[in-house]
N, C-alpha and C positions, 0 to 999 in steps of 0.2 A: 407509605414511603419506600415501597420495596426497591424501587430503582435506584434511588439515592443510596440506600444501604448496601445494596449489592454492589454499586460502584466503588463506594468507599471501602468496602471490605476487599474487591480486588486490588484497588489502588495501594491499600495497605501491605500487600505482599509482592509487590513489584519494585525491584530496584529502582535507585534514582535515574540511572541512564536509559530506563526502558520507556518508551513512548506508548502510551494506550490510546489506539484508535476504538472508539465505541461503535460498533457495527450496528448502524440503525436502519438498514433497509427494511422497506415493509412496515416500518413502526409509525404510528401517528406523532405529528410534530408535539402534542401534549406530553409524549413519553421522552421525546428528545429534551424538552424544556425542563422537565423533572431532572435529568442528567445534567443539564446545563446549569441549573440552581445550585446542584451539587458540586459544580466546578469543572464540569467537564467542558472541553472547547474543541475537541478533535473527534469529528463524526465521519463515519467511513459508509459510502452508500455504493449500490451496484448497477444503479439505472440512471442514466445523465438526467433524464426528464425529472425523475422524482427527486434527484438531489438539487436540481436547479428550482423546484419548486419551493421546498425546505430553504434553501437558500435566501429565497425572497421574503419568507415569511419570519425567518429567524433573525436573532441579533447578529451583526456584522464582525464580531470578533471571534466568530467560530471559523476553524479551518475544515474545509471540506475534502475529504480524501476520496478518489475515486477507486475502490477496489475490486469493482467487476471487469468483465472483459468488455474491452472499448471497441466500439465500432467507429471506423474513421470519420463516417458521414455525420457522428453526433459530437464530435470534439467541439465543433464551433459553439455549442449550448453552454459548456463548461469552461471554455477558454477565459472569459472574463473574471471568474472568480476561483476556481478550483486551487486548492493548495498543494497537493501532491497526488500524482496519478501512479497506481501502483503497478498495474498489470502491462507494461510496455514491452510487447514480445516481437516487434519488427521495426525495421527502418522505415518502411511505408508510413506506419503508425506515428513514429516519431516526426517525420517529416511534415504530416498533417499538424501535430500538436504545434511543431515549431511555427508553421503558417499561421495558424490561427492564434497563436500566443504574440505573434508579430503584430497582428491585426489589432490585438487588445492592449499593445504596448506593454506587454509582460514577459518576463522570464518565467517559464513553467518549470517547476522541479518535477522528476519522474524517477520510478525505480523501474529498472530491467527485470522482467520476469525470467528466471532461470528453471528448467524444466527439471526436477529432482526426483519426481515421484516415478514409481514403475509402471502407472497406468498410463495409458497411450493418451487418455481424454484430457490430460492437463495440458494446459497451454505454455509456452515458454521457449525460451533459447537453450541450445545446449552450449557446451564449452568454446567449441569453435565457432559457432555463429556470434556469439558475444565477443569473442576476440577479432573477428572480422568486420563486424559492426562498429566497434569502438575504434578500429584503425583505419576505416574509411575515410575518404575524402569527403563524402557527403556529409558524414557525422560532423567531422571539424567544421563544416561551412555553418552549423547552425548554431545560430546566437542566441535564440530565445528560449531554449530549452536547458535544463542543467540536469545531469544523472547524479544523483544523490546517493544511489544504493541499489542493492538487489534484494528482489524478492522471491519466494518460492514457496510452494506448498506440498507437504508431505504426502505420502500415499494414503488413502483413506483406510486405515488399519487399526487393528488392537496390538499388533506387534510393536511394542515400543523400541525394540532394539532396530527393526528395520527404520521407524520414524527417526530414531537419532542418529542412523547412519546417513540419512538423507539431509537431515540439518547439518550433520557436521561437513558433508561435501560441499553445501552451500557456503559453509563458513569458509571452506578451503579455497573455493572459488573467489570469494570475496577478498580474503588476504592477498591472492595473488594479483587480482584486477586493481587493488588499492593503490598499487605502485603507479598504475597509469593515471597521472593527474594532467588534466588539461583544462583549458579555461571552462569548457561545458562539461567537465566530468570529474567530481571530487566526491568519492564513495564515503559515506560517514554511515549510512544506515543500512542495516540487515532486517527486513522484515519477514518474519516467520513466526509460527505460532498462532492457534485460535483457541477458541474456549477449551476445547479437550487436550490440548498439547502445549499449552504456552510455556508452562514451568519448565518442561523439557527443553524447549526452543531456547528460552533463557539462559539455561546451563550450557547450551550449545553455540551461545553467542549472539541471539536475537537482541537486536535494540527497539524492535517495534511489534508490539502485538495486536492482533485484530479480534476483539471478544465483543459477542454479539448477545447470544443466549444467557450467558451467566449474568448478564447485567440486564438486559430487557425482558429475561424470559423466552420461551420457545416462541417459534413462528407458527402461525394457524397454516 
């Protein structure tokens, strides 16, 4: 019962206002079902095809979160069922999500990904790009998406001070952007923090953490 124990142990350390996304990418359905039986209902995947296959096989009260980088041509495969798309980092991608959501007669919740890390490899919008996206007329026309929060990934480093600085930077951007309430944008969620740094992220204001290896064990 390793997975169930891990899950319950982590949940016991999380404040009530923090949502746990169990990162289940590459793990078999049997592992996910073990977490499901222990009460977990939110799973995060980073490949749309794999997520769709698991969605077909598993109970329908699960919320599926797309946490990987999204290619526009794959959006249509998850539009009928995805609960939250984490890594939205361009207007073009948002337009595609809006279009596919419309075809499925749904409104799809999204997080905008903000670039807070010092590494160049991470995706995301900077503050100016975020502001211009949210104030654009194209954005205001979209009726089938809802921006419910921001997401960011810290630099991959052991330097806790740097990670903390990056998390607090995202919190500052969130607080500023929260004032902008429109029909399709109401910010409630700050998604930051993973297995290694989620406690620090929560101290810095995170309301959603993505935890995989601490629940399911390492990946092969």
